[in-house]
C-alpha positions in Angstrom: 0.0 0.0 0.0 1.2 3.4 -0.8 -0.2 7.0 -0.5 0.4 9.4 -3.3 -0.6 12.9 -4.4 -1.3 13.3 -8.1 -2.3 16.5 -10.1 -5.9 17.2 -9.6 -8.1 20.0 -11.1 -7.9 22.0 -7.9 -4.4 21.1 -6.7 -2.9 17.9 -5.3 -5.3 14.9 -5.2 -4.6 12.2 -2.8 -4.9 8.6 -3.8 -4.0 5.3 -2.1 -2.7 2.3 -4.1 -3.2 -1.3 -3.0 -1.4 -4.2 -4.6 -2.9 -7.7 -4.4 -1.0 -10.9 -3.4 -0.8 -12.3 -6.9 1.6 -13.9 -9.3 0.2 -11.8 -12.1 3.1 -9.5 -13.2 0.7 -6.7 -14.2 -2.8 -7.3 -12.6 -5.9 -5.4 -13.6 -6.7 -2.1 -11.9 -9.9 -0.8 -10.0 -10.3 2.9 -9.4 -12.4 3.0 -6.1 -14.5 5.9 -4.9 -15.6 5.9 -1.3 -19.1 6.6 0.1 -20.2 9.1 2.6 -22.9 11.1 0.9 -20.4 13.2 -1.0 -19.9 15.0 2.4 -17.8 12.6 4.7 -15.4 9.7 4.1 -11.7 9.5 3.0 -8.9 7.1 2.3 -8.9 5.8 5.8 -12.7 5.1 6.2 -12.6 2.7 3.3 -9.1 1.3 3.8 -10.4 -2.1 4.8 -13.0 -2.2 2.0 -10.3 -1.4 -0.6 -8.0 -4.2 0.8 -10.9 -6.6 0.5 -11.5 -5.6 -3.2 -7.8 -5.9 -4.0 -7.4 -9.3 -2.6 -10.9 -10.6 -3.8 -10.5 -9.3 -7.3 -6.7 -9.9 -7.5 -6.4 -6.4 -8.7 -4.5 -3.2 -8.0 -7.0 -0.8 -6.3 -6.5 3.0 -6.4 -8.7 4.8 -3.9 -9.4 8.3 -4.5 -9.8 11.1 -2.0 -12.0 13.4 -3.9 -13.1 16.8 -2.7 -16.2 16.9 -0.5 -19.4 19.0 -0.2 -20.7 21.4 1.0 -17.3 23.2 0.6 -17.0 21.7 -2.8 -20.3 21.0 -4.3 -21.1 19.2 -7.6 -19.2 18.8 -9.9 -15.9 19.0 -7.9 -16.1 15.2 -6.9 -16.7 14.2 -10.5 -13.9 16.3 -11.8 -11.4 14.8 -9.3 -12.6 11.3 -10.1 -12.2 11.9 -13.8 -8.6 13.1 -13.2 -7.8 10.2 -11.2 -9.2 7.7 -13.8 -7.2 9.4 -16.5 -4.0 9.3 -14.4 -4.4 5.6 -13.6 -5.0 4.8 -17.4 -1.8 6.7 -18.2 0.3 5.4 -15.4 -0.6 1.7 -15.3 2.9 0.5 -15.9 4.3 2.8 -13.3 2.2 1.3 -10.7 2.6 -2.2 -11.8 -1.0 -2.6 -13.3 -2.4 -3.5 -16.6 -4.5 -0.4 -17.3 -6.1 -2.0 -20.4 -8.1 -3.9 -17.8 -9.7 -1.1 -15.9 -12.8 -1.0 -13.7 -14.5 1.7 -11.6 -16.1 0.8 -8.2 -17.6 2.6 -5.3 -20.2 2.5 -2.6 -23.1 4.9 -2.1 -21.8 8.3 -3.3 -18.9 6.4 -4.8 -21.3 4.2 -6.7 -22.9 7.4 -8.2 -19.4 8.7 -9.1 -18.5 5.4 -10.7 -21.6 5.4 -12.8 -21.0 9.0 -13.9 -17.4 8.3 -14.8 -18.4 5.3 -16.9 -20.7 7.5 -18.8 -18.2 10.4 -19.2 -15.6 8.0 -20.4 -17.9 6.6 -23.1 -18.9 10.1 -24.2 -15.5 11.7 -24.2 -13.3 8.9 -25.7 -11.8 8.5 -22.2 -10.0 5.4 -20.9 -11.9 2.3 -21.9 -13.6 1.0 -18.7 -14.4 -2.8 -18.7 -16.7 -3.0 -15.7 -18.5 -0.9 -13.1 -19.2 -2.2 -9.5 -21.9 -0.1 -8.0 -22.7 -0.7 -4.3 -26.1 0.8 -3.2 -25.6 3.8 -5.6 -27.7 7.0 -5.9 -28.5 7.4 -9.6 -31.9 8.9 -10.1 -32.7 11.4 -7.4 -36.3 10.1 -7.4 -37.7 10.1 -3.9 -41.1 8.7 -5.2 -39.6 5.3 -5.5 -41.2 3.0 -3.0 -38.0 2.2 -1.0 -37.9 5.9 0.0 -41.1 5.5 1.9 -40.7 2.0 3.0 -37.3 2.6 4.5 -37.8 6.3 5.5 -36.5 5.5 9.1 -33.9 3.0 8.2 -30.7 2.6 10.2 -27.4 4.1 8.9 -29.2 6.0 6.1 -32.7 7.4 6.4 -34.6 9.6 4.0 -33.8 12.7 6.0 -30.0 12.1 5.6 -30.5 11.4 1.9 -32.2 14.8 1.5 -29.5 16.6 3.5 -26.6 14.9 1.6 -28.3 15.8 -1.6 -28.7 19.4 -0.8 -25.1 19.7 0.3 -23.9 18.1 -2.9 -26.2 19.8 -5.3 -25.1 23.3 -4.5 -27.0 25.5 -7.0 -28.4 22.5 -8.9 -32.1 22.0 -9.1 -32.7 18.7 -7.3 -35.9 18.2 -9.1 -34.1 18.2 -12.5 -30.4 17.2 -11.9 -28.1 16.8 -14.9 -27.0 13.3 -15.8 -23.5 14.2 -14.4 -25.1 14.3 -11.0 -28.0 11.7 -11.7 -26.6 9.2 -14.1 -29.9 7.3 -14.3 -31.4 10.3 -16.0 -28.9 10.1 -19.0 -30.7 10.1 -22.4 -28.6 7.3 -23.6 -27.4 4.4 -21.5 -26.2 2.1 -24.4 -22.6 1.0 -24.8 -21.7 1.4 -21.2 -19.4 -1.1 -19.3 -21.1 -4.2 -17.8 -22.3 -3.6 -14.4 -22.9 -5.2 -11.0 -25.3 -3.4 -8.7 -25.5 -4.4 -5.1 -28.5 -3.0 -3.1 -29.8 -3.5 0.3 -33.3 -4.4 1.4 -33.5 -1.9 4.3 -32.2 1.1 2.4 -34.0 4.1 1.0 -31.8 3.8 -2.0 -32.7 0.2 -2.8 -35.1 0.9 -5.6 -32.8 3.5 -7.1 -30.1 1.0 -7.7 -32.7 -1.6 -8.9 -34.2 0.8 -11.3 -30.7 1.8 -12.7 -30.0 -1.8 -13.4 -33.4 -2.2 -15.2 -32.5 0.9 -17.4 -29.0 -0.4 -18.2 -30.5 -3.8 -19.2 -33.1 -2.1 -21.4 -30.3 -0.3 -23.2 -28.5 -3.6 -23.8 -25.8 -3.4 -21.1 -25.0 -6.6 -19.3 -26.0 -6.0 -15.7 -26.5 -8.1 -12.5 -28.5 -6.6 -9.6 -28.3 -8.3 -6.3 -30.6 -7.4 -3.4 -29.1 -8.3 0.0 -32.6 -8.4 1.5 -31.5 -8.4 5.2 -28.9 -5.7 4.8 -28.9 -2.0 5.4 -27.1 0.8 3.6 -23.3 0.6 3.8 -23.2 -3.0 4.4 -19.6 -3.3 3.0 -18.5 -1.9 6.4 -19.8 -5.1 8.1 -18.2 -7.5 5.6 -16.0 -9.9 7.4 -18.0 -9.5 10.5 -21.6 -10.1 9.6 -22.0 -13.2 7.4 -24.8 -11.8 5.2 -22.7 -8.6 4.5 -19.6 -10.8 3.7 -21.6 -13.0 1.3 -23.0 -9.9 -0.5 -19.5 -8.4 -0.8 -18.0 -11.5 -2.0 -20.6 -11.9 -4.7 -20.0 -8.5 -6.1 -16.2 -8.8 -5.9 -16.3 -12.1 -7.6 -18.2 -10.5 -10.5 -15.5 -7.8 -10.7 -12.8 -10.5 -10.6 -14.5 -12.4 -13.4 -14.8 -9.4 -15.6 -11.2 -8.3 -15.2 -9.6 -11.7 -15.5 
């Protein structure tokens, strides 16, 4: 593991690189974006999760400490993420990775960022992304979905927290009509995106958001698997290795990531 600072759009951008225990001379690489509602979280909060992804997928993992709201509202996080993915694509050999086998992954806010970056890369002839691993992402900003009512008082993340994080992140953006760069599920064209695995949790306001994005991707011809960890709450990756159902859910998604990259 190594911490580095790379050139970001607003100055130095901190990343943390994890190397897997493997005989592969140049393993594939995953750029990981942490969760935290775009407001909290950093390299340390998701250190264990990134290690689990590196080992489970036999891949180099590059975790990105993007700028946070409300001090840095949308699109600061996206611009940082885009810079990081481009850096990884250009410096694969330098970090001992095969950047031709590149994936994006993230949980919650990081799942949103991953989905946005996959679209941006497609639309801007960016680095080819093979796979997107989206853990309980926010993609639509549609609070009329049933899970928002059903899980309004859910543990870890309730509907009030979703509303607060959204307001911090949006800045001047109209939350009733967010652009696709903020709400990737609202993009006019979802064809030709990387294959996706979307993990959602039964007791999560965002459950139906992730499920719906999977349906939209599938309708556009994108290979996608959606898994609902029915007994789990938002942010269940944090319980992987402790709670068996969380471990199983994480292992399933990481196995899909590994299969796509190898």
